[in-house]
Backbone as a printed PyTorch tensor [residue, N CA C, xyz], in Angstrom:
tensor([[[  6.1000, -26.9940,  14.3810],
         [  5.1520, -28.0790,  14.4570],
         [  4.2640, -28.0600,  13.2140]],

        [[  4.0460, -29.2040,  12.6230],
         [  3.2270, -29.3150,  11.4180],
         [  1.7740, -29.5110,  11.8040]],

        [[  0.9440, -28.5290,  11.4600],
         [ -0.4830, -28.6030,  11.7690],
         [ -1.3130, -29.0360,  10.5700]],

        [[ -0.6730, -29.5340,   9.5320],
         [ -1.4080, -29.8590,   8.3190],
         [ -2.4260, -30.9750,   8.5470]],

        [[ -2.1960, -31.8290,   9.5370],
         [ -3.1350, -32.9130,   9.8100],
         [ -4.2430, -32.4830,  10.7750]],

        [[ -4.0960, -31.2810,  11.3780],
         [ -5.1040, -30.8130,  12.3300],
         [ -6.3960, -30.4920,  11.5890]],

        [[ -7.5210, -30.9250,  12.1350],
         [ -8.7900, -30.6310,  11.4560],
         [ -9.1020, -29.1390,  11.5020]],

        [[ -9.6420, -28.6420,  10.4350],
         [-10.0530, -27.2460,  10.3910],
         [-11.4240, -27.1160,  11.0280]],

        [[-11.5750, -26.1280,  11.8850],
         [-12.8680, -25.8980,  12.5080],
         [-13.7900, -25.2350,  11.4990]],

        [[-15.0070, -25.7000,  11.4570],
         [-15.9920, -25.0820,  10.5780],
         [-16.4300, -23.7620,  11.1970]],

        [[-16.6580, -22.7700,  10.3590],
         [-17.1470, -21.5020,  10.9120],
         [-18.5510, -21.6820,  11.4880]],

        [[-18.8560, -20.9070,  12.5110],
         [-20.1950, -20.9200,  13.0880],
         [-21.1610, -20.3260,  12.0740]],

        [[-22.2920, -20.9800,  11.9060],
         [-23.2920, -20.5350,  10.9380],
         [-24.3260, -19.6530,  11.6270]],

        [[-24.5500, -18.4740,  11.0490],
         [-25.4860, -17.5030,  11.6210],
         [-26.3760, -16.9230,  10.5280]],

        [[-27.5150, -16.4170,  10.9710],
         [-28.3830, -15.6090,  10.1190],
         [-28.4120, -14.2300,  10.7410]],

        [[-28.1890, -13.2210,   9.9280],
         [-28.2370, -11.8320,  10.3860],
         [-29.4870, -11.1770,   9.8400]],

        [[-30.2530, -10.5930,  10.7420],
         [-31.4510,  -9.8550,  10.3540],
         [-31.0150,  -8.6200,   9.5580]],

        [[-31.9130,  -8.0660,   8.7680],
         [-31.5840,  -6.8970,   7.9480],
         [-31.0570,  -5.7330,   8.7820]],

        [[-31.6050,  -5.5480,   9.9840],
         [-31.1510,  -4.4270,  10.8120],
         [-29.6880,  -4.5860,  11.2260]],

        [[-29.2290,  -5.8130,  11.3900],
         [-27.8160,  -6.0570,  11.7300],
         [-26.9360,  -5.8010,  10.5080]],

        [[-27.4010,  -6.2330,   9.3400],
         [-26.6450,  -5.9380,   8.1110],
         [-26.5120,  -4.4300,   7.8940]],

        [[-27.5800,  -3.6890,   8.1500],
         [-27.5270,  -2.2320,   7.9920],
         [-26.5110,  -1.6340,   8.9630]],

        [[-26.4830,  -2.1360,  10.1850],
         [-25.4890,  -1.6540,  11.1510],
         [-24.0630,  -1.9300,  10.6740]],

        [[-23.8580,  -3.0660,  10.0130],
         [-22.5350,  -3.4140,   9.4890],
         [-22.2010,  -2.5680,   8.2700]],

        [[-23.1130,  -2.5110,   7.3110],
         [-22.8370,  -1.9070,   6.0050],
         [-22.9430,  -0.3870,   5.9730]],

        [[-23.8490,   0.1760,   6.7650],
         [-24.1360,   1.6040,   6.6750],
         [-23.5800,   2.3670,   7.8700]],

        [[-23.8750,   1.8800,   9.0650],
         [-23.5600,   2.6510,  10.2600],
         [-22.2230,   2.2950,  10.9180]],

        [[-21.5960,   1.1990,  10.5070],
         [-20.3510,   0.7530,  11.1270],
         [-20.4920,   0.7800,  12.6550]],

        [[-21.5780,   0.2070,  13.1380],
         [-21.8880,   0.1720,  14.5670],
         [-20.8050,  -0.6260,  15.3110]],

        [[-20.2240,  -0.0490,  16.3650],
         [-19.2040,  -0.7600,  17.1340],
         [-19.6700,  -2.1270,  17.6420]],

        [[-20.9640,  -2.2820,  17.9060],
         [-21.4800,  -3.5680,  18.3870],
         [-21.4090,  -4.6500,  17.3190]],

        [[-21.4250,  -4.2380,  16.0450],
         [-21.3960,  -5.2390,  14.9650],
         [-20.0090,  -5.3770,  14.3230]],

        [[-19.0670,  -4.5540,  14.7200],
         [-17.7140,  -4.6710,  14.1350],
         [-17.0930,  -6.0530,  14.3360]],

        [[-17.2290,  -6.6630,  15.5260],
         [-16.6620,  -8.0120,  15.6780],
         [-17.3420,  -9.0440,  14.7700]],

        [[-18.6330,  -8.8520,  14.4990],
         [-19.3310,  -9.7550,  13.5800],
         [-18.7630,  -9.5840,  12.1830]],

        [[-18.6090,  -8.3400,  11.7590],
         [-18.0370,  -8.0580,  10.4400],
         [-16.6310,  -8.6550,  10.3320]],

        [[-15.8230,  -8.4520,  11.3610],
         [-14.4500,  -8.9850,  11.3480],
         [-14.4520, -10.5070,  11.2630]],

        [[-15.3490, -11.1550,  11.9910],
         [-15.4270, -12.6210,  11.9660],
         [-15.9020, -13.1250,  10.6020]],

        [[-16.8000, -12.3770,   9.9570],
         [-17.2210, -12.7450,   8.6040],
         [-16.0470, -12.6310,   7.6380]],

        [[-15.2890, -11.5490,   7.7570],
         [-14.1160, -11.3510,   6.8930],
         [-13.0770, -12.4490,   7.1170]],

        [[-12.9100, -12.8460,   8.3920],
         [-11.9220, -13.8740,   8.7440],
         [-12.4370, -15.2860,   8.4700]],

        [[-13.6900, -15.3850,   8.0970],
         [-14.3400, -16.6700,   7.8030],
         [-14.4670, -17.5770,   9.0370]],

        [[-14.4970, -16.9680,  10.2240],
         [-14.7800, -17.7420,  11.4320],
         [-16.2820, -17.7510,  11.7090]],

        [[-17.0010, -16.9260,  10.9980],
         [-18.4650, -16.9020,  10.9980],
         [-18.9200, -17.0660,   9.5600]],

        [[-19.9810, -17.8250,   9.3690],
         [-20.5760, -17.9670,   8.0410],
         [-22.0030, -17.4360,   8.1130]],

        [[-22.2550, -16.3360,   7.4320],
         [-23.5910, -15.7490,   7.4000],
         [-24.3790, -16.4020,   6.2730]],

        [[-25.5370, -16.9160,   6.6310],
         [-26.4080, -17.5630,   5.6580],
         [-27.5160, -16.5880,   5.2610]],

        [[-27.8640, -16.6240,   4.0000],
         [-28.9400, -15.7600,   3.5060],
         [-29.6850, -16.5320,   2.4240]],

        [[-30.9690, -16.2820,   2.3170],
         [-31.7350, -16.8800,   1.2240],
         [-32.3180, -15.7610,   0.3690]],

        [[-32.9950, -16.1410,  -0.6790],
         [-33.5260, -15.1460,  -1.6190],
         [-34.4960, -14.1720,  -0.9500]],

        [[-35.3500, -14.6740,  -0.0500],
         [-36.3280, -13.7930,   0.6020],
         [-35.6420, -12.7460,   1.4660]],

        [[-34.6430, -13.1640,   2.2370],
         [-33.9420, -12.2250,   3.1200],
         [-33.0930, -11.2480,   2.3100]],

        [[-32.4990, -11.7340,   1.2400],
         [-31.7090, -10.8600,   0.3720],
         [-32.6150,  -9.8340,  -0.3150]],

        [[-33.7840, -10.2600,  -0.7220],
         [-34.7450,  -9.3380,  -1.3490],
         [-35.1420,  -8.2360,  -0.3600]],

        [[-35.3860,  -8.6140,   0.9100],
         [-35.7410,  -7.6000,   1.9010],
         [-34.5900,  -6.6220,   2.1010]],

        [[-33.3930,  -7.1280,   2.2250],
         [-32.2400,  -6.2590,   2.4400],
         [-32.0250,  -5.3330,   1.2480]],

        [[-32.2090,  -5.8330,   0.0510],
         [-32.1060,  -5.0070,  -1.1500],
         [-33.1420,  -3.8850,  -1.1080]],

        [[-34.3420,  -4.2180,  -0.6760],
         [-35.4150,  -3.2240,  -0.5540],
         [-35.0880,  -2.1940,   0.5310]],

        [[-34.5960,  -2.6460,   1.6680],
         [-34.2650,  -1.7430,   2.7750],
         [-33.2040,  -0.7270,   2.3510]],

        [[-32.2480,  -1.1560,   1.5510],
         [-31.1990,  -0.2400,   1.1030],
         [-31.7420,   0.8860,   0.2250]],

        [[-32.9710,   0.7340,  -0.2440],
         [-33.6290,   1.7860,  -1.0330],
         [-34.4480,   2.7420,  -0.1700]],

        [[-34.5030,   2.5310,   1.1450],
         [-35.2530,   3.4430,   2.0130],
         [-34.7100,   4.8550,   1.8330]],

        [[-35.5860,   5.8590,   1.8890],
         [-35.1750,   7.2490,   1.6480],
         [-33.9930,   7.7170,   2.5020]],

        [[-33.9450,   7.3110,   3.7690],
         [-32.8390,   7.7740,   4.6160],
         [-31.4880,   7.2740,   4.1030]],

        [[-31.4660,   6.0750,   3.5150],
         [-30.1990,   5.5590,   2.9990],
         [-29.8510,   6.1840,   1.6510]],

        [[-30.8830,   6.5040,   0.8710],
         [-30.6600,   7.2190,  -0.3870],
         [-30.0840,   8.6030,  -0.0740]],

        [[-30.6780,   9.2860,   0.9190],
         [-30.1720,  10.6080,   1.3200],
         [-28.7380,  10.5280,   1.8350]],

        [[-28.4100,   9.4260,   2.4960],
         [-27.0450,   9.2410,   3.0250],
         [-26.0700,   8.8420,   1.9090]],

        [[-26.6040,   8.6690,   0.7080],
         [-25.8150,   8.2740,  -0.4550],
         [-25.0930,   6.9430,  -0.2280]],

        [[-25.8190,   6.0120,   0.3660],
         [-25.2880,   4.6670,   0.5480],
         [-25.0830,   4.0460,  -0.8290]],

        [[-23.9100,   3.4780,  -1.0430],
         [-23.6040,   2.8200,  -2.3100],
         [-24.2220,   1.4250,  -2.2730]],

        [[-25.4330,   1.3320,  -2.8020],
         [-26.1760,   0.0770,  -2.7620],
         [-25.4460,  -1.0400,  -3.4930]],

        [[-24.8410,  -0.7260,  -4.6220],
         [-24.1120,  -1.7380,  -5.3820],
         [-22.9600,  -2.3050,  -4.5620]],

        [[-22.2180,  -1.4260,  -3.9010],
         [-21.0990,  -1.8790,  -3.0570],
         [-21.6110,  -2.6770,  -1.8600]],

        [[-22.7160,  -2.2310,  -1.2740],
         [-23.2880,  -2.9420,  -0.1290],
         [-23.7200,  -4.3490,  -0.5240]],

        [[-24.3910,  -4.4620,  -1.6620],
         [-24.8300,  -5.7770,  -2.1230],
         [-23.6450,  -6.6660,  -2.5180]],

        [[-22.5970,  -6.0770,  -3.0570],
         [-21.3900,  -6.8430,  -3.3760],
         [-20.7400,  -7.3670,  -2.0890]],

        [[-20.7420,  -6.5460,  -1.0540],
         [-20.2000,  -6.9620,   0.2380],
         [-21.0250,  -8.1190,   0.8050]],

        [[-22.3280,  -8.0190,   0.7130],
         [-23.1950,  -9.0950,   1.1910],
         [-22.9160, -10.3730,   0.4050]],

        [[-22.7970, -10.2620,  -0.9030],
         [-22.5230, -11.4360,  -1.7320],
         [-21.1950, -12.0850,  -1.3320]],

        [[-20.2130, -11.2600,  -0.9980],
         [-18.8900, -11.7720,  -0.6260],
         [-18.8960, -12.4140,   0.7610]],

        [[-19.7020, -11.8750,   1.6590],
         [-19.6580, -12.3080,   3.0550],
         [-20.7390, -13.3160,   3.4450]],

        [[-21.5870, -13.6980,   2.5040],
         [-22.6600, -14.6290,   2.8360],
         [-22.5960, -15.8830,   1.9830]],

        [[-23.3010, -16.8800,   2.4630],
         [-23.5450, -18.0840,   1.6840],
         [-25.0320, -18.0910,   1.3650]],

        [[-25.3410, -18.0590,   0.0820],
         [-26.7320, -18.0800,  -0.3620],
         [-27.2330, -19.5150,  -0.2750]],

        [[-28.3110, -19.7160,   0.4580],
         [-28.8660, -21.0570,   0.6270],
         [-30.3190, -21.0610,   0.1760]],

        [[-30.7800, -22.2320,  -0.1660],
         [-32.1960, -22.4160,  -0.4840],
         [-32.8200, -23.0390,   0.7600]],

        [[-33.3780, -22.2100,   1.6000],
         [-33.9610, -22.6890,   2.8530],
         [-35.3450, -23.2450,   2.5920]],

        [[-35.4440, -24.5510,   2.6420],
         [-36.7410, -25.1870,   2.4540],
         [-37.2460, -25.6810,   3.7970]],

        [[-38.4920, -25.4610,   4.0280],
         [-39.0980, -25.8190,   5.3010],
         [-39.6230, -27.2420,   5.2210]],

        [[-39.2030, -28.0590,   6.1720],
         [-39.6760, -29.4370,   6.2680],
         [-41.0920, -29.4050,   6.8390]],

        [[-42.0350, -29.7890,   6.0270],
         [-43.4490, -29.7390,   6.4360],
         [-43.7450, -30.6780,   7.6000]],

        [[-42.8950, -31.6730,   7.8070],
         [-43.1080, -32.6250,   8.9020],
         [-42.4390, -32.1880,  10.1990]],

        [[-41.6290, -31.1550,  10.1220],
         [-40.9140, -30.6780,  11.3080],
         [-41.8610, -29.9070,  12.2180]],

        [[-41.4480, -29.8130,  13.4680],
         [-42.2150, -29.0420,  14.4510],
         [-42.3290, -27.5940,  13.9540]],

        [[-43.5210, -27.0180,  13.9520],
         [-43.6690, -25.6460,  13.4350],
         [-43.0240, -24.6200,  14.3620]],

        [[-42.3990, -23.6560,  13.7490],
         [-41.8120, -22.5460,  14.5020],
         [-42.9170, -21.6810,  15.0870]],

        [[-42.6300, -21.0110,  16.1940],
         [-43.6130, -20.0450,  16.6880],
         [-43.7600, -18.9120,  15.6730]],

        [[-44.9130, -18.2990,  15.6510],
         [-45.1660, -17.1990,  14.7360],
         [-44.6680, -15.8950,  15.3540]],

        [[-43.8890, -15.1710,  14.5800],
         [-43.3970, -13.8700,  15.0100],
         [-44.5120, -12.8450,  14.8350]],

        [[-44.6660, -11.9540,  15.8150],
         [-45.7010, -10.9210,  15.7130],
         [-45.5220, -10.0780,  14.4620]],

        [[-44.2780,  -9.8030,  14.1110],
         [-43.9840,  -9.0740,  12.8810],
         [-43.7910, -10.1150,  11.7850]],

        [[-44.8190, -10.3240,  10.9830],
         [-44.7800, -11.3800,   9.9710],
         [-43.6170, -11.2370,   8.9910]],

        [[-43.1440, -10.0070,   8.7880],
         [-42.0050,  -9.7910,   7.8880],
         [-40.7300, -10.4380,   8.4260]],

        [[-40.6770, -10.6960,   9.7200],
         [-39.4760, -11.2850,  10.3160],
         [-39.5270, -12.8050,  10.4080]],

        [[-40.6510, -13.4080,  10.0770],
         [-40.7770, -14.8610,  10.1440],
         [-39.7360, -15.5430,   9.2480]],

        [[-39.4300, -14.9160,   8.1260],
         [-38.4890, -15.5190,   7.1840],
         [-37.1040, -15.7210,   7.7960]],

        [[-36.7010, -14.8590,   8.7330],
         [-35.3900, -15.0130,   9.3770],
         [-35.3860, -16.2180,  10.3090]],

        [[-36.4880, -16.4060,  11.0150],
         [-36.6250, -17.6000,  11.8630],
         [-36.6030, -18.8600,  11.0010]],

        [[-37.3620, -18.8230,   9.9210],
         [-37.4270, -19.9810,   9.0280],
         [-36.0670, -20.2930,   8.4200]],

        [[-35.3400, -19.2670,   8.0100],
         [-34.0120, -19.4700,   7.4430],
         [-33.0590, -20.0700,   8.4740]],

        [[-33.0430, -19.5210,   9.6670],
         [-32.1450, -20.0430,  10.7070],
         [-32.4600, -21.5060,  10.9980]],

        [[-33.7280, -21.8270,  11.0940],
         [-34.1450, -23.1920,  11.4040],
         [-33.8250, -24.1500,  10.2550]],

        [[-34.2270, -23.7890,   9.0470],
         [-34.0680, -24.6830,   7.8940],
         [-32.6120, -24.8750,   7.4860]],

        [[-31.7780, -23.8790,   7.7320],
         [-30.3830, -23.9540,   7.2700],
         [-29.4370, -24.5410,   8.3100]],

        [[-29.9330, -24.7830,   9.5000],
         [-29.0640, -25.3240,  10.5450],
         [-28.1480, -24.2850,  11.1630]],

        [[-28.5350, -23.0200,  11.0930],
         [-27.7340, -21.9680,  11.7240],
         [-27.7540, -22.1610,  13.2400]],

        [[-26.6680, -21.7680,  13.8760],
         [-26.5900, -21.8410,  15.3310],
         [-27.2610, -20.6300,  15.9790]],

        [[-27.2720, -19.5080,  15.2630],
         [-27.7680, -18.2430,  15.8170],
         [-28.5440, -17.4550,  14.7840]],

        [[-29.4960, -16.6870,  15.2770],
         [-30.1480, -15.6190,  14.5310],
         [-29.8340, -14.3480,  15.3060]],

        [[-29.1370, -13.4250,  14.6660],
         [-28.7490, -12.1710,  15.3210],
         [-29.6770, -11.0780,  14.8060]],

        [[-30.3660, -10.4310,  15.7460],
         [-31.3870,  -9.4530,  15.3860],
         [-31.4820,  -8.3860,  16.4620]],

        [[-32.0280,  -7.2420,  16.0780],
         [-32.3410,  -6.1880,  17.0380],
         [-33.8470,  -5.9660,  17.1040]],

        [[-34.5910,  -6.7700,  16.3850],
         [-36.0320,  -6.6350,  16.3050],
         [-36.6920,  -7.2140,  17.5610]],

        [[-37.4720,  -6.3900,  18.2380],
         [-38.1120,  -6.8110,  19.5030],
         [-38.9990,  -8.0440,  19.3350]],

        [[-39.7530,  -8.0990,  18.2550],
         [-40.6570,  -9.2360,  18.0390],
         [-39.8750, -10.5410,  17.9010]],

        [[-38.7310, -10.4800,  17.2440],
         [-37.8800, -11.6620,  17.1050],
         [-37.2490, -12.0090,  18.4530]],

        [[-36.7180, -11.0100,  19.1320],
         [-36.0390, -11.2430,  20.4140],
         [-36.9730, -11.8280,  21.4660]],

        [[-38.2570, -11.4900,  21.3950],
         [-39.2250, -12.0420,  22.3510],
         [-39.3470, -13.5620,  22.2380]],

        [[-38.9710, -14.1070,  21.1080],
         [-39.0650, -15.5550,  20.8880],
         [-37.8020, -16.3020,  21.3200]],

        [[-36.7910, -15.6000,  21.7860],
         [-35.4820, -16.2010,  22.0570],
         [-35.5490, -17.3950,  23.0040]],

        [[-36.2300, -17.2470,  24.1110],
         [-36.2790, -18.3340,  25.0960],
         [-36.9520, -19.5810,  24.5300]],

        [[-38.0660, -19.3570,  23.8940],
         [-38.8280, -20.4870,  23.3250],
         [-38.0400, -21.1790,  22.2140]],

        [[-37.4130, -20.3970,  21.3660],
         [-36.6190, -20.9690,  20.2760],
         [-35.4480, -21.7800,  20.8410]],

        [[-34.7470, -21.2240,  21.8100],
         [-33.6060, -21.9350,  22.4120],
         [-34.0620, -23.2390,  23.0590]],

        [[-35.2230, -23.2330,  23.6490],
         [-35.7410, -24.4250,  24.3300],
         [-36.1900, -25.4940,  23.3340]],

        [[-36.8570, -25.0720,  22.2610],
         [-37.5340, -26.0240,  21.3840],
         [-36.8700, -26.2840,  20.0410]],

        [[-35.8770, -25.4670,  19.6960],
         [-35.2570, -25.5940,  18.3730],
         [-33.7440, -25.5430,  18.5160]],

        [[-33.0450, -25.8390,  17.4660],
         [-31.5930, -26.0020,  17.5300],
         [-30.8210, -24.7320,  17.2020]],

        [[-31.3970, -23.5730,  17.5070],
         [-30.6510, -22.3300,  17.3210],
         [-31.0540, -21.3440,  18.3950]],

        [[-30.2400, -20.2960,  18.5270],
         [-30.4900, -19.2760,  19.5320],
         [-30.6560, -17.9240,  18.8630]],

        [[-31.2740, -17.0020,  19.5920],
         [-31.5120, -15.6500,  19.0980],
         [-30.8900, -14.6750,  20.0840]],

        [[-30.1930, -13.6730,  19.5470],
         [-29.6110, -12.6440,  20.4160],
         [-29.3840, -11.3650,  19.6320]],

        [[-29.2640, -10.2680,  20.3960],
         [-28.8220,  -9.0070,  19.8240],
         [-27.3240,  -9.1030,  19.5510]],

        [[-26.7720,  -8.1740,  18.7740],
         [-25.3510,  -8.2580,  18.4300],
         [-24.3930,  -8.3540,  19.6260]],

        [[-24.5290,  -7.4890,  20.6340],
         [-23.5640,  -7.5100,  21.7420],
         [-23.5400,  -8.8380,  22.4860]],

        [[-24.6800,  -9.3600,  22.9410],
         [-24.6420, -10.6620,  23.6160],
         [-24.1530, -11.7880,  22.7050]],

        [[-24.5130, -11.7190,  21.4260],
         [-24.0270, -12.7310,  20.4950],
         [-22.5070, -12.6930,  20.4140]],

        [[-21.9320, -11.5050,  20.2780],
         [-20.4730, -11.3670,  20.1620],
         [-19.7850, -11.9370,  21.4000]],

        [[-20.3180, -11.6450,  22.5720],
         [-19.7240, -12.1790,  23.8090],
         [-19.7400, -13.7030,  23.7840]],

        [[-20.8740, -14.2810,  23.4220],
         [-21.0120, -15.7410,  23.3640],
         [-20.0820, -16.3220,  22.2870]],

        [[-20.0380, -15.7050,  21.1270],
         [-19.1950, -16.1800,  20.0270],
         [-17.7170, -16.1380,  20.4200]],

        [[-17.2880, -15.0300,  21.0060],
         [-15.8850, -14.9000,  21.3950],
         [-15.5290, -15.8800,  22.5020]],

        [[-16.4540, -16.1460,  23.4020],
         [-16.2230, -17.1340,  24.4650],
         [-16.0770, -18.5260,  23.8580]],

        [[-16.9460, -18.8760,  22.9550],
         [-16.8680, -20.2020,  22.2950],
         [-15.5950, -20.3250,  21.4750]],

        [[-15.2040, -19.2490,  20.8020],
         [-13.9840, -19.2820,  19.9910],
         [-12.7460, -19.4750,  20.8750]],

        [[-12.7650, -18.8680,  22.0610],
         [-11.6380, -19.0110,  22.9770],
         [-11.5420, -20.4220,  23.5200]],

        [[-12.6870, -21.0560,  23.7240],
         [-12.7250, -22.4350,  24.2490],
         [-12.3790, -23.4290,  23.1490]],

        [[-12.9570, -23.1760,  21.9730],
         [-12.9410, -24.1240,  20.8870],
         [-11.6440, -24.3600,  20.2440]]])
């Protein structure tokens, strides 16, 4: 059967918090392996902007990762290969996002909202506390890696 006329499904757009990237790049956490595999297969599109990339670059310099001899150059090359760099601009006329208690994490909410991501995947408690409100009032959802993977795999099976 010739599928050349079949429309290609667009990959789901997500924002990954720095802690999720660290789990993928450094710890090879089993909970994030399906996310990594989906990024490699291009069924997921990870969005990143300059602010989030700057934070991740800084995090890779933390002493524990230096002691672990994490190859920062290789990690950043992997991020460059697996992400789409976007210029997330905030529409001043749009409904304001709730403020995250951890101000350093506000940029992930802003990126997910401004870029049209479907999900923000995070392990940060302050971000996760906003999940219900964000899902109700904005066009994206927030989840930890395991629940996100379950939802993503369910949608992929249906879709």
